[in-house]
C-alpha positions in Angstrom: -3.3 -1.5 4.5 -4.0 2.2 5.4 -2.6 4.6 3.1 -1.3 7.8 4.5 -1.6 10.4 1.9 -2.5 14.2 2.0 -5.9 15.0 0.6 -4.4 17.0 -1.6 -2.5 14.1 -3.3 -5.5 11.7 -3.6 -5.6 12.2 -7.4 -2.0 11.6 -8.3 -1.0 8.8 -6.2 -2.4 5.2 -5.8 -1.1 1.9 -4.4 -0.8 -1.1 -6.3 -0.1 -4.1 -4.0 -0.9 -8.0 -3.8 -2.3 -9.3 -0.5 1.0 -10.5 1.7 3.3 -8.1 -0.2 6.5 -7.5 1.5 6.2 -4.0 1.1 2.8 -3.4 0.8 1.8 -5.5 3.9 5.3 -4.8 5.9 5.6 -6.5 9.4 8.9 -6.6 10.7 8.1 -10.0 12.5 7.8 -11.4 8.8 9.7 -9.2 6.6 12.6 -11.2 5.4 10.7 -14.2 5.2 8.1 -12.2 3.0 10.9 -10.6 0.5 11.6 -14.4 -0.7 8.1 -15.2 -0.7 6.1 -15.7 -4.1 4.3 -12.5 -3.9 7.1 -10.4 -3.9 8.6 -11.8 -7.1 5.0 -12.5 -8.8 4.5 -8.8 -10.2 6.1 -9.6 -13.3 3.6 -11.9 -14.2 0.6 -9.4 -13.4 -1.9 -11.1 -11.2 -5.1 -9.6 -11.4 -3.8 -7.1 -13.7 -2.3 -5.1 -11.4 1.3 -4.2 -13.3 -1.1 -3.5 -16.6 -3.5 -0.7 -13.9 -0.2 0.7 -12.7 1.1 1.1 -16.1 -1.9 2.7 -17.1 -2.1 5.2 -14.3 1.5 6.5 -15.0 0.9 6.5 -18.0 -2.2 9.1 -18.2 -1.0 11.0 -15.7 2.7 11.4 -17.8 0.0 12.5 -20.9 -1.9 14.8 -18.6 1.5 16.6 -17.6 1.2 15.7 -14.0 
């Protein structure tokens, strides 16, 4: 997936997605089944540290006043 983020925003924006996720790998042909897949609900178990990485990024931005 390619992110469409303006160059001026790249230091302030990150994408934390798991392969096959309904939002990150959006495909109208498989949108409904993807919402009910194990990928969509597995973020809470923090596979690959994705939840920790997202939280660390958000905390760093908040502490930097951005």
